[in-house]
All heavy atoms as TSV, in Angstrom:
chain	resi	resn	atom	element	x	y	z
A	1	MET	N	N	-20.411	68.382	-27.876
A	1	MET	CA	C	-19.690	67.225	-28.410
A	1	MET	C	C	-19.697	66.030	-27.360
A	1	MET	O	O	-19.849	64.895	-27.669
A	1	MET	CB	C	-18.301	67.617	-28.906
A	1	MET	CG	C	-17.504	66.493	-29.387
A	1	MET	SD	S	-18.153	66.022	-30.987
A	1	MET	CE	C	-16.993	64.780	-31.439
A	2	ILE	N	N	-19.539	66.472	-26.118
A	2	ILE	CA	C	-19.524	65.453	-25.050
A	2	ILE	C	C	-20.851	64.781	-24.876
A	2	ILE	O	O	-20.891	63.579	-24.593
A	2	ILE	CB	C	-19.030	66.113	-23.769
A	2	ILE	CG1	C	-18.733	65.026	-22.714
A	2	ILE	CG2	C	-20.101	67.029	-23.182
A	2	ILE	CD1	C	-17.419	64.426	-22.905
A	3	TYR	N	N	-21.907	65.512	-25.228
A	3	TYR	CA	C	-23.211	64.867	-25.152
A	3	TYR	C	C	-23.433	63.823	-26.224
A	3	TYR	O	O	-24.122	62.808	-25.992
A	3	TYR	CB	C	-24.328	65.932	-25.220
A	3	TYR	CG	C	-24.346	66.904	-24.048
A	3	TYR	CD1	C	-24.068	68.272	-24.249
A	3	TYR	CD2	C	-24.677	66.436	-22.804
A	3	TYR	CE1	C	-24.059	69.142	-23.159
A	3	TYR	CE2	C	-24.729	67.313	-21.729
A	3	TYR	CZ	C	-24.391	68.683	-21.898
A	3	TYR	OH	O	-24.400	69.470	-20.812
A	4	VAL	N	N	-22.925	64.069	-27.365
A	4	VAL	CA	C	-22.995	63.098	-28.499
A	4	VAL	C	C	-22.173	61.799	-28.095
A	4	VAL	O	O	-22.731	60.697	-28.308
A	4	VAL	CB	C	-22.429	63.706	-29.814
A	4	VAL	CG1	C	-22.383	62.656	-30.885
A	4	VAL	CG2	C	-23.299	64.896	-30.242
A	5	LEU	N	N	-21.054	62.010	-27.586
A	5	LEU	CA	C	-20.268	60.849	-27.159
A	5	LEU	C	C	-20.985	60.049	-26.047
A	5	LEU	O	O	-20.933	58.846	-25.978
A	5	LEU	CB	C	-18.857	61.274	-26.764
A	5	LEU	CG	C	-17.970	61.788	-27.892
A	5	LEU	CD1	C	-16.643	62.270	-27.310
A	5	LEU	CD2	C	-17.738	60.701	-28.935
A	6	ALA	N	N	-21.571	60.776	-25.075
A	6	ALA	CA	C	-22.234	60.176	-23.974
A	6	ALA	C	C	-23.457	59.424	-24.505
A	6	ALA	O	O	-23.809	58.290	-24.003
A	6	ALA	CB	C	-22.680	61.213	-22.941
A	7	ALA	N	N	-24.190	60.023	-25.475
A	7	ALA	CA	C	-25.355	59.311	-26.025
A	7	ALA	C	C	-24.955	58.010	-26.762
A	7	ALA	O	O	-25.567	56.986	-26.651
A	7	ALA	CB	C	-26.097	60.236	-26.991
A	8	ILE	N	N	-23.822	58.112	-27.543
A	8	ILE	CA	C	-23.340	56.917	-28.239
A	8	ILE	C	C	-22.906	55.858	-27.237
A	8	ILE	O	O	-23.229	54.666	-27.428
A	8	ILE	CB	C	-22.212	57.273	-29.185
A	8	ILE	CG1	C	-22.726	58.147	-30.333
A	8	ILE	CG2	C	-21.516	56.081	-29.735
A	8	ILE	CD1	C	-21.658	58.701	-31.248
A	9	GLY	N	N	-22.263	56.265	-26.199
A	9	GLY	CA	C	-21.802	55.298	-25.136
A	9	GLY	C	C	-23.004	54.688	-24.483
A	9	GLY	O	O	-23.036	53.445	-24.207
A	10	ALA	N	N	-23.988	55.495	-24.138
A	10	ALA	CA	C	-25.196	54.977	-23.460
A	10	ALA	C	C	-25.925	53.950	-24.355
A	10	ALA	O	O	-26.426	52.980	-23.941
A	10	ALA	CB	C	-26.106	56.100	-23.050
A	11	LEU	N	N	-26.025	54.275	-25.620
A	11	LEU	CA	C	-26.722	53.444	-26.598
A	11	LEU	C	C	-25.946	52.073	-26.751
A	11	LEU	O	O	-26.579	51.085	-26.816
A	11	LEU	CB	C	-26.823	54.209	-27.903
A	11	LEU	CG	C	-27.654	53.486	-29.029
A	11	LEU	CD1	C	-29.085	53.308	-28.484
A	11	LEU	CD2	C	-27.660	54.296	-30.281
A	12	THR	N	N	-24.666	52.222	-26.769
A	12	THR	CA	C	-23.840	50.966	-26.863
A	12	THR	C	C	-24.015	50.107	-25.633
A	12	THR	O	O	-24.222	48.881	-25.798
A	12	THR	CB	C	-22.373	51.338	-27.021
A	12	THR	OG1	O	-22.192	52.213	-28.200
A	12	THR	CG2	C	-21.475	50.111	-27.138
A	13	ILE	N	N	-24.018	50.678	-24.480
A	13	ILE	CA	C	-24.240	49.920	-23.227
A	13	ILE	C	C	-25.657	49.315	-23.261
A	13	ILE	O	O	-25.858	48.169	-22.850
A	13	ILE	CB	C	-23.942	50.788	-21.996
A	13	ILE	CG1	C	-22.477	51.084	-21.891
A	13	ILE	CG2	C	-24.468	50.127	-20.750
A	13	ILE	CD1	C	-22.121	52.076	-20.846
A	14	ALA	N	N	-26.659	50.107	-23.685
A	14	ALA	CA	C	-28.042	49.594	-23.712
A	14	ALA	C	C	-28.149	48.384	-24.663
A	14	ALA	O	O	-28.794	47.363	-24.326
A	14	ALA	CB	C	-28.984	50.647	-24.151
A	15	VAL	N	N	-27.486	48.466	-25.790
A	15	VAL	CA	C	-27.582	47.327	-26.749
A	15	VAL	C	C	-26.855	46.120	-26.180
A	15	VAL	O	O	-27.397	44.968	-26.319
A	15	VAL	CB	C	-26.938	47.733	-28.164
A	15	VAL	CG1	C	-26.698	46.510	-29.006
A	15	VAL	CG2	C	-27.784	48.756	-28.756
A	16	LEU	N	N	-25.707	46.308	-25.567
A	16	LEU	CA	C	-25.010	45.187	-24.997
A	16	LEU	C	C	-25.803	44.561	-23.839
A	16	LEU	O	O	-25.888	43.309	-23.711
A	16	LEU	CB	C	-23.632	45.595	-24.472
A	16	LEU	CG	C	-22.663	45.988	-25.564
A	16	LEU	CD1	C	-21.326	46.549	-24.996
A	16	LEU	CD2	C	-22.353	44.811	-26.476
A	17	MET	N	N	-26.464	45.337	-23.010
A	17	MET	CA	C	-27.308	44.797	-21.947
A	17	MET	C	C	-28.462	44.045	-22.471
A	17	MET	O	O	-28.854	43.040	-21.983
A	17	MET	CB	C	-27.723	45.962	-21.011
A	17	MET	CG	C	-26.618	46.681	-20.258
A	17	MET	SD	S	-25.821	45.551	-19.120
A	17	MET	CE	C	-26.959	45.629	-17.729
A	18	TRP	N	N	-29.069	44.563	-23.527
A	18	TRP	CA	C	-30.209	43.893	-24.182
A	18	TRP	C	C	-29.810	42.517	-24.738
A	18	TRP	O	O	-30.461	41.560	-24.552
A	18	TRP	CB	C	-30.779	44.760	-25.304
A	18	TRP	CG	C	-31.895	44.096	-26.052
A	18	TRP	CD1	C	-31.820	43.418	-27.182
A	18	TRP	CD2	C	-33.288	44.069	-25.643
A	18	TRP	NE1	N	-33.013	42.938	-27.509
A	18	TRP	CE2	C	-34.002	43.328	-26.581
A	18	TRP	CE3	C	-33.953	44.612	-24.566
A	18	TRP	CZ2	C	-35.310	43.097	-26.496
A	18	TRP	CZ3	C	-35.290	44.366	-24.491
A	18	TRP	CH2	C	-35.971	43.630	-25.438
A	19	LYS	N	N	-28.602	42.478	-25.405
A	19	LYS	CA	C	-28.132	41.230	-25.873
A	19	LYS	C	C	-27.814	40.261	-24.812
A	19	LYS	O	O	-28.047	39.047	-24.924
A	19	LYS	CB	C	-26.858	41.452	-26.747
A	19	LYS	CG	C	-27.083	42.261	-27.981
A	19	LYS	CD	C	-27.243	41.347	-29.138
A	19	LYS	CE	C	-27.307	42.198	-30.398
A	19	LYS	NZ	N	-27.860	41.495	-31.476
A	20	ALA	N	N	-27.336	40.752	-23.638
A	20	ALA	CA	C	-26.924	39.879	-22.602
A	20	ALA	C	C	-28.146	39.372	-21.755
A	20	ALA	O	O	-28.195	38.255	-21.344
A	20	ALA	CB	C	-25.919	40.585	-21.664
A	21	PHE	N	N	-29.073	40.249	-21.482
A	21	PHE	CA	C	-30.176	39.942	-20.564
A	21	PHE	C	C	-31.556	40.020	-21.178
A	21	PHE	O	O	-32.578	39.900	-20.463
A	21	PHE	CB	C	-30.097	40.858	-19.322
A	21	PHE	CG	C	-28.800	40.777	-18.597
A	21	PHE	CD1	C	-27.927	41.840	-18.640
A	21	PHE	CD2	C	-28.487	39.650	-17.886
A	21	PHE	CE1	C	-26.706	41.778	-17.975
A	21	PHE	CE2	C	-27.239	39.593	-17.247
A	21	PHE	CZ	C	-26.339	40.647	-17.249
A	22	GLY	N	N	-31.631	40.275	-22.449
A	22	GLY	CA	C	-32.954	40.465	-23.146
A	22	GLY	C	C	-33.620	39.101	-23.309
A	22	GLY	O	O	-33.307	38.127	-22.806
A	23	PRO	N	N	-34.725	39.133	-24.166
A	23	PRO	CA	C	-35.481	37.893	-24.424
A	23	PRO	C	C	-34.513	36.803	-24.981
A	23	PRO	O	O	-33.650	37.073	-25.787
A	23	PRO	CB	C	-36.465	38.269	-25.505
A	23	PRO	CG	C	-36.552	39.764	-25.414
A	23	PRO	CD	C	-35.256	40.234	-24.874
A	24	VAL	N	N	-34.751	35.594	-24.512
A	24	VAL	CA	C	-33.918	34.457	-24.942
A	24	VAL	C	C	-34.474	33.850	-26.209
A	24	VAL	O	O	-35.673	33.622	-26.296
A	24	VAL	CB	C	-33.808	33.431	-23.809
A	24	VAL	CG1	C	-32.965	32.221	-24.233
A	24	VAL	CG2	C	-33.306	34.062	-22.545
A	25	SER	N	N	-33.641	33.551	-27.158
A	25	SER	CA	C	-34.100	32.879	-28.362
A	25	SER	C	C	-34.279	31.435	-28.130
A	25	SER	O	O	-33.789	30.890	-27.077
A	25	SER	CB	C	-33.095	33.131	-29.483
A	25	SER	OG	O	-31.875	32.517	-29.208
A	26	ALA	N	N	-34.960	30.747	-28.972
A	26	ALA	CA	C	-35.251	29.315	-28.801
A	26	ALA	C	C	-33.974	28.519	-28.804
A	26	ALA	O	O	-33.195	28.617	-29.718
A	26	ALA	CB	C	-36.229	28.812	-29.883
A	27	GLY	N	N	-33.728	27.769	-27.797
A	27	GLY	CA	C	-32.571	26.925	-27.660
A	27	GLY	C	C	-33.003	25.423	-27.653
A	27	GLY	O	O	-34.150	25.085	-27.991
A	28	PRO	N	N	-32.063	24.555	-27.394
A	28	PRO	CA	C	-32.441	23.103	-27.388
A	28	PRO	C	C	-33.454	22.703	-26.334
A	28	PRO	O	O	-34.190	21.726	-26.523
A	28	PRO	CB	C	-31.083	22.410	-27.130
A	28	PRO	CG	C	-30.177	23.435	-26.620
A	28	PRO	CD	C	-30.726	24.799	-27.058
A	29	ASP	N	N	-33.521	23.474	-25.222
A	29	ASP	CA	C	-34.480	23.085	-24.221
A	29	ASP	C	C	-35.783	23.884	-24.316
A	29	ASP	O	O	-36.686	23.623	-23.527
A	29	ASP	CB	C	-33.865	23.329	-22.863
A	29	ASP	CG	C	-33.460	24.749	-22.685
A	29	ASP	OD1	O	-33.250	25.487	-23.639
A	29	ASP	OD2	O	-33.311	25.229	-21.496
A	30	ARG	N	N	-35.894	24.704	-25.294
A	30	ARG	CA	C	-37.179	25.476	-25.442
A	30	ARG	C	C	-37.890	24.991	-26.706
A	30	ARG	O	O	-37.256	24.731	-27.690
A	30	ARG	CB	C	-36.830	26.979	-25.648
A	30	ARG	CG	C	-36.126	27.581	-24.446
A	30	ARG	CD	C	-36.012	29.057	-24.642
A	30	ARG	NE	N	-36.605	29.636	-23.468
A	30	ARG	CZ	C	-37.468	30.682	-23.506
A	30	ARG	NH1	N	-37.646	31.317	-24.610
A	30	ARG	NH2	N	-37.936	31.115	-22.389
A	31	PRO	N	N	-39.198	24.889	-26.636
A	31	PRO	CA	C	-39.980	24.429	-27.813
A	31	PRO	C	C	-39.886	25.537	-28.901
A	31	PRO	O	O	-39.947	26.748	-28.643
A	31	PRO	CB	C	-41.367	24.291	-27.280
A	31	PRO	CG	C	-41.481	25.118	-26.063
A	31	PRO	CD	C	-40.033	25.126	-25.446
A	32	ARG	N	N	-39.769	25.063	-30.084
A	32	ARG	CA	C	-39.778	26.011	-31.198
A	32	ARG	C	C	-41.148	26.367	-31.633
A	32	ARG	O	O	-42.075	25.646	-31.452
A	32	ARG	CB	C	-39.103	25.343	-32.473
A	32	ARG	CG	C	-37.601	25.083	-32.187
A	32	ARG	CD	C	-36.974	24.521	-33.461
A	32	ARG	NE	N	-35.546	24.384	-33.180
A	32	ARG	CZ	C	-34.687	23.973	-34.059
A	32	ARG	NH1	N	-35.110	23.789	-35.319
A	32	ARG	NH2	N	-33.437	23.868	-33.736
A	33	PRO	N	N	-41.328	27.606	-32.102
A	33	PRO	CA	C	-42.662	28.035	-32.540
A	33	PRO	C	C	-43.106	27.185	-33.743
A	33	PRO	O	O	-42.296	26.678	-34.544
A	33	PRO	CB	C	-42.464	29.459	-32.919
A	33	PRO	CG	C	-41.043	29.723	-33.115
A	33	PRO	CD	C	-40.295	28.670	-32.298
A	34	ARG	N	N	-44.431	26.987	-33.886
A	34	ARG	CA	C	-44.899	26.172	-34.957
A	34	ARG	C	C	-44.592	26.847	-36.281
A	34	ARG	O	O	-44.615	28.072	-36.461
A	34	ARG	CB	C	-46.442	26.089	-34.852
A	34	ARG	CG	C	-46.860	25.216	-33.692
A	34	ARG	CD	C	-48.341	25.106	-33.508
A	34	ARG	NE	N	-48.862	24.759	-34.859
A	34	ARG	CZ	C	-50.200	24.466	-35.001
A	34	ARG	NH1	N	-51.038	24.524	-34.000
A	34	ARG	NH2	N	-50.631	24.214	-36.179
A	35	GLN	N	N	-44.246	25.985	-37.234
A	35	GLN	CA	C	-43.890	26.455	-38.605
A	35	GLN	C	C	-45.185	26.851	-39.310
A	35	GLN	O	O	-46.232	26.210	-39.124
A	35	GLN	CB	C	-43.186	25.379	-39.342
A	35	GLN	CG	C	-42.663	25.798	-40.685
A	35	GLN	CD	C	-41.940	24.709	-41.373
A	35	GLN	OE1	O	-41.864	23.606	-40.905
A	35	GLN	NE2	N	-41.340	25.047	-42.526
A	36	ALA	N	N	-45.134	27.933	-40.059
A	36	ALA	CA	C	-46.306	28.368	-40.786
A	36	ALA	C	C	-46.678	27.283	-41.804
A	36	ALA	O	O	-45.832	26.609	-42.342
A	36	ALA	CB	C	-45.954	29.664	-41.556
A	37	PRO	N	N	-48.013	27.111	-42.025
A	37	PRO	CA	C	-48.398	26.106	-42.962
A	37	PRO	C	C	-47.937	26.376	-44.377
A	37	PRO	O	O	-47.804	27.529	-44.804
A	37	PRO	CB	C	-49.918	26.165	-42.881
A	37	PRO	CG	C	-50.268	27.442	-42.288
A	37	PRO	CD	C	-49.095	27.826	-41.447
A	38	ILE	N	N	-47.648	25.306	-45.136
A	38	ILE	CA	C	-47.192	25.484	-46.494
A	38	ILE	C	C	-48.391	25.538	-47.394
A	38	ILE	O	O	-49.364	24.775	-47.218
A	38	ILE	CB	C	-46.309	24.275	-46.916
A	38	ILE	CG1	C	-45.102	24.215	-45.981
A	38	ILE	CG2	C	-45.862	24.404	-48.330
A	38	ILE	CD1	C	-44.243	23.009	-46.222
A	39	ALA	N	N	-48.411	26.433	-48.372
A	39	ALA	CA	C	-49.481	26.525	-49.277
A	39	ALA	C	C	-49.516	25.227	-50.139
A	39	ALA	O	O	-48.483	24.620	-50.385
A	39	ALA	CB	C	-49.262	27.726	-50.280
A	40	PRO	N	N	-50.716	24.753	-50.541
A	40	PRO	CA	C	-50.729	23.479	-51.271
A	40	PRO	C	C	-49.900	23.397	-52.519
A	40	PRO	O	O	-49.349	22.420	-52.840
A	40	PRO	CB	C	-52.247	23.311	-51.582
A	40	PRO	CG	C	-53.008	24.207	-50.657
A	40	PRO	CD	C	-51.992	25.287	-50.277
A	41	ASP	N	N	-49.804	24.539	-53.260
A	41	ASP	CA	C	-49.022	24.513	-54.460
A	41	ASP	C	C	-47.484	24.541	-54.186
A	41	ASP	O	O	-46.712	24.292	-55.117
A	41	ASP	CB	C	-49.435	25.626	-55.377
A	41	ASP	CG	C	-49.242	26.981	-54.802
A	41	ASP	OD1	O	-49.182	27.114	-53.538
A	41	ASP	OD2	O	-49.185	28.000	-55.511
A	42	ASP	N	N	-47.127	24.711	-52.952
A	42	ASP	CA	C	-45.662	24.692	-52.597
A	42	ASP	C	C	-45.309	23.414	-51.856
A	42	ASP	O	O	-44.173	23.180	-51.558
A	42	ASP	CB	C	-45.326	25.853	-51.705
A	42	ASP	CG	C	-45.406	27.155	-52.422
A	42	ASP	OD1	O	-45.331	27.179	-53.637
A	42	ASP	OD2	O	-45.566	28.241	-51.787
A	43	ASP	N	N	-46.289	22.541	-51.532
A	43	ASP	CA	C	-46.031	21.362	-50.788
A	43	ASP	C	C	-45.777	20.194	-51.696
A	43	ASP	O	O	-46.647	19.706	-52.384
A	43	ASP	CB	C	-47.256	21.070	-49.896
A	43	ASP	CG	C	-47.090	19.871	-48.950
A	43	ASP	OD1	O	-45.929	19.351	-48.881
A	43	ASP	OD2	O	-47.974	19.521	-48.256
A	44	PRO	N	N	-44.511	19.656	-51.711
A	44	PRO	CA	C	-44.211	18.584	-52.704
A	44	PRO	C	C	-45.019	17.314	-52.397
A	44	PRO	O	O	-45.366	16.614	-53.359
A	44	PRO	CB	C	-42.684	18.368	-52.520
A	44	PRO	CG	C	-42.278	19.164	-51.326
A	44	PRO	CD	C	-43.401	20.113	-51.004
A	45	GLU	N	N	-45.334	16.984	-51.141
A	45	GLU	CA	C	-46.088	15.803	-50.863
A	45	GLU	C	C	-47.544	15.951	-51.451
A	45	GLU	O	O	-48.051	15.000	-51.979
A	45	GLU	CB	C	-46.168	15.584	-49.314
A	45	GLU	CG	C	-46.909	14.360	-48.822
A	45	GLU	CD	C	-46.231	13.070	-49.329
A	45	GLU	OE1	O	-45.005	13.086	-49.579
A	45	GLU	OE2	O	-46.932	12.083	-49.427
A	46	PHE	N	N	-48.125	17.093	-51.268
A	46	PHE	CA	C	-49.461	17.331	-51.786
A	46	PHE	C	C	-49.447	17.200	-53.313
A	46	PHE	O	O	-50.331	16.598	-53.894
A	46	PHE	CB	C	-49.950	18.725	-51.384
A	46	PHE	CG	C	-51.237	19.142	-52.027
A	46	PHE	CD1	C	-52.465	18.650	-51.625
A	46	PHE	CD2	C	-51.255	20.041	-53.105
A	46	PHE	CE1	C	-53.647	19.007	-52.153
A	46	PHE	CE2	C	-52.437	20.364	-53.709
A	46	PHE	CZ	C	-53.643	19.833	-53.241
A	47	LEU	N	N	-48.471	17.775	-53.961
A	47	LEU	CA	C	-48.369	17.738	-55.429
A	47	LEU	C	C	-48.149	16.279	-55.891
A	47	LEU	O	O	-48.752	15.902	-56.892
A	47	LEU	CB	C	-47.251	18.632	-55.933
A	47	LEU	CG	C	-47.447	20.123	-55.711
A	47	LEU	CD1	C	-46.220	20.895	-56.138
A	47	LEU	CD2	C	-48.744	20.613	-56.458
A	48	ARG	N	N	-47.404	15.522	-55.191
A	48	ARG	CA	C	-47.150	14.103	-55.578
A	48	ARG	C	C	-48.517	13.319	-55.456
A	48	ARG	O	O	-48.878	12.597	-56.386
A	48	ARG	CB	C	-46.143	13.475	-54.630
A	48	ARG	CG	C	-45.820	12.045	-55.006
A	48	ARG	CD	C	-44.893	11.367	-54.007
A	48	ARG	NE	N	-45.446	11.326	-52.654
A	48	ARG	CZ	C	-46.373	10.460	-52.280
A	48	ARG	NH1	N	-46.832	9.583	-53.197
A	48	ARG	NH2	N	-46.866	10.443	-51.081
A	49	ARG	N	N	-49.187	13.496	-54.353
A	49	ARG	CA	C	-50.489	12.789	-54.198
A	49	ARG	C	C	-51.505	13.232	-55.299
A	49	ARG	O	O	-52.275	12.442	-55.789
A	49	ARG	CB	C	-51.111	13.056	-52.805
A	49	ARG	CG	C	-50.414	12.316	-51.718
A	49	ARG	CD	C	-51.140	12.476	-50.412
A	49	ARG	NE	N	-51.457	13.894	-50.263
A	49	ARG	CZ	C	-51.352	14.568	-49.128
A	49	ARG	NH1	N	-51.016	13.927	-48.044
A	49	ARG	NH2	N	-51.614	15.857	-49.024
A	50	LEU	N	N	-51.547	14.538	-55.557
A	50	LEU	CA	C	-52.435	15.024	-56.597
A	50	LEU	C	C	-52.109	14.414	-57.938
A	50	LEU	O	O	-53.001	13.986	-58.689
A	50	LEU	CB	C	-52.293	16.594	-56.639
A	50	LEU	CG	C	-53.379	17.296	-57.447
A	50	LEU	CD1	C	-54.690	17.121	-56.800
A	50	LEU	CD2	C	-53.012	18.784	-57.489
A	51	ASP	N	N	-50.811	14.289	-58.265
A	51	ASP	CA	C	-50.432	13.686	-59.564
A	51	ASP	C	C	-50.788	12.201	-59.595
A	51	ASP	O	O	-51.278	11.704	-60.607
A	51	ASP	CB	C	-48.899	13.852	-59.716
A	51	ASP	CG	C	-48.447	13.425	-61.082
A	51	ASP	OD1	O	-49.127	13.831	-62.052
A	51	ASP	OD2	O	-47.432	12.744	-61.210
A	52	GLU	N	N	-50.648	11.507	-58.477
A	52	GLU	CA	C	-51.045	10.103	-58.420
A	52	GLU	C	C	-52.534	9.942	-58.597
A	52	GLU	O	O	-53.020	9.097	-59.350
A	52	GLU	CB	C	-50.630	9.487	-57.098
A	52	GLU	CG	C	-49.157	9.205	-56.996
A	52	GLU	CD	C	-48.815	8.649	-55.600
A	52	GLU	OE1	O	-49.672	8.565	-54.746
A	52	GLU	OE2	O	-47.578	8.391	-55.426
A	53	GLN	N	N	-53.351	10.757	-57.979
A	53	GLN	CA	C	-54.759	10.742	-58.162
A	53	GLN	C	C	-55.198	11.051	-59.583
A	53	GLN	O	O	-56.070	10.378	-60.135
A	53	GLN	CB	C	-55.493	11.751	-57.188
A	53	GLN	CG	C	-55.401	11.348	-55.760
A	53	GLN	CD	C	-55.984	12.420	-54.842
A	53	GLN	OE1	O	-56.350	13.493	-55.343
A	53	GLN	NE2	N	-55.994	12.157	-53.549
A	54	ARG	N	N	-54.479	12.008	-60.247
A	54	ARG	CA	C	-54.780	12.377	-61.558
A	54	ARG	C	C	-54.510	11.203	-62.493
A	54	ARG	O	O	-55.272	10.914	-63.435
A	54	ARG	CB	C	-54.022	13.620	-61.968
A	54	ARG	CG	C	-54.346	14.105	-63.346
A	54	ARG	CD	C	-53.580	15.390	-63.661
A	54	ARG	NE	N	-52.169	15.210	-63.490
A	54	ARG	CZ	C	-51.301	14.809	-64.442
A	54	ARG	NH1	N	-51.716	14.524	-65.658
A	54	ARG	NH2	N	-49.988	14.668	-64.190
A	55	ARG	N	N	-53.385	10.508	-62.287
A	55	ARG	CA	C	-53.005	9.436	-63.090
A	55	ARG	C	C	-53.968	8.258	-62.952
A	55	ARG	O	O	-54.279	7.555	-63.943
A	55	ARG	CB	C	-51.587	8.925	-62.773
A	55	ARG	CG	C	-50.516	9.881	-63.247
A	55	ARG	CD	C	-49.169	9.334	-62.951
A	55	ARG	NE	N	-48.153	10.314	-63.321
A	55	ARG	CZ	C	-46.871	10.148	-63.108
A	55	ARG	NH1	N	-46.420	9.091	-62.584
A	55	ARG	NH2	N	-46.050	11.101	-63.485
A	56	LYS	N	N	-54.446	7.970	-61.716
A	56	LYS	CA	C	-55.391	6.878	-61.515
A	56	LYS	C	C	-56.762	7.191	-62.122
A	56	LYS	O	O	-57.442	6.322	-62.670
A	56	LYS	CB	C	-55.614	6.688	-60.015
A	56	LYS	CG	C	-54.440	5.997	-59.363
A	56	LYS	CD	C	-54.687	5.813	-57.848
A	56	LYS	CE	C	-53.488	5.282	-57.187
A	56	LYS	NZ	N	-53.677	5.122	-55.727
A	57	SER	N	N	-57.180	8.436	-62.102
A	57	SER	CA	C	-58.504	8.763	-62.648
A	57	SER	C	C	-58.556	8.836	-64.188
A	57	SER	O	O	-59.590	8.621	-64.846
A	57	SER	CB	C	-59.027	10.088	-62.048
A	57	SER	OG	O	-58.278	11.170	-62.521
A	58	ARG	N	N	-57.412	9.126	-64.765
A	58	ARG	CA	C	-57.283	9.290	-66.230
A	58	ARG	C	C	-57.160	7.838	-66.832
A	58	ARG	O	O	-56.323	7.105	-66.387
A	58	ARG	CB	C	-56.103	10.165	-66.608
A	58	ARG	CG	C	-55.983	10.356	-68.063
A	58	ARG	CD	C	-54.734	11.084	-68.495
A	58	ARG	NE	N	-54.806	12.457	-67.956
A	58	ARG	CZ	C	-53.725	13.256	-68.094
A	58	ARG	NH1	N	-52.607	12.943	-68.591
A	58	ARG	NH2	N	-53.850	14.516	-67.581
A	59	PRO	N	N	-57.933	7.538	-67.825
A	59	PRO	CA	C	-57.736	6.221	-68.493
A	59	PRO	C	C	-56.359	6.140	-69.134
A	59	PRO	O	O	-55.873	7.128	-69.666
A	59	PRO	CB	C	-58.868	6.170	-69.513
A	59	PRO	CG	C	-59.364	7.537	-69.671
A	59	PRO	CD	C	-58.950	8.268	-68.456
A	60	SER	N	N	-55.696	4.982	-69.009
A	60	SER	CA	C	-54.344	4.869	-69.572
A	60	SER	C	C	-54.428	4.901	-71.063
A	60	SER	O	O	-55.277	4.348	-71.739
A	60	SER	CB	C	-53.730	3.577	-69.130
A	60	SER	OG	O	-54.503	2.480	-69.587
A	61	GLU	N	N	-53.462	5.638	-71.611
A	61	GLU	CA	C	-53.394	5.821	-73.062
A	61	GLU	C	C	-52.195	5.083	-73.575
A	61	GLU	O	O	-51.101	5.554	-73.496
A	61	GLU	CB	C	-53.246	7.330	-73.418
A	61	GLU	CG	C	-54.420	8.180	-72.966
A	61	GLU	CD	C	-54.167	9.664	-73.164
A	61	GLU	OE1	O	-53.137	10.011	-73.667
A	61	GLU	OE2	O	-55.070	10.464	-72.754
A	62	GLU	N	N	-52.425	3.888	-74.053
A	62	GLU	CA	C	-51.332	3.058	-74.546
A	62	GLU	C	C	-51.463	2.862	-76.057
A	62	GLU	O	O	-52.602	2.738	-76.604
A	62	GLU	CB	C	-51.280	1.690	-73.880
A	62	GLU	CG	C	-51.041	1.811	-72.363
A	62	GLU	CD	C	-51.030	0.432	-71.722
A	62	GLU	OE1	O	-50.913	-0.578	-72.440
A	62	GLU	OE2	O	-51.122	0.400	-70.492
A	63	ASP	N	N	-50.404	2.791	-76.787
A	63	ASP	CA	C	-50.424	2.581	-78.201
A	63	ASP	C	C	-50.392	1.211	-78.579
A	63	ASP	O	O	-49.789	0.345	-78.095
A	63	ASP	CB	C	-49.315	3.344	-78.916
A	63	ASP	CG	C	-49.555	4.840	-78.785
A	63	ASP	OD1	O	-50.700	5.304	-78.698
A	63	ASP	OD2	O	-48.493	5.620	-78.936
């Protein structure tokens, strides 16, 4: 039983040490990693330009 408690205690100390001294997450003074590119069908700017191009190429249908 004492070994189980010792293992839990050692694991707790290891986690706390990792949180305190482990790899640092991106802060205000660290550059952020590049954002993954957005797929064209998920990019609102791309869809807006595509719609504008489609409207320009299609002859206007007025009654």
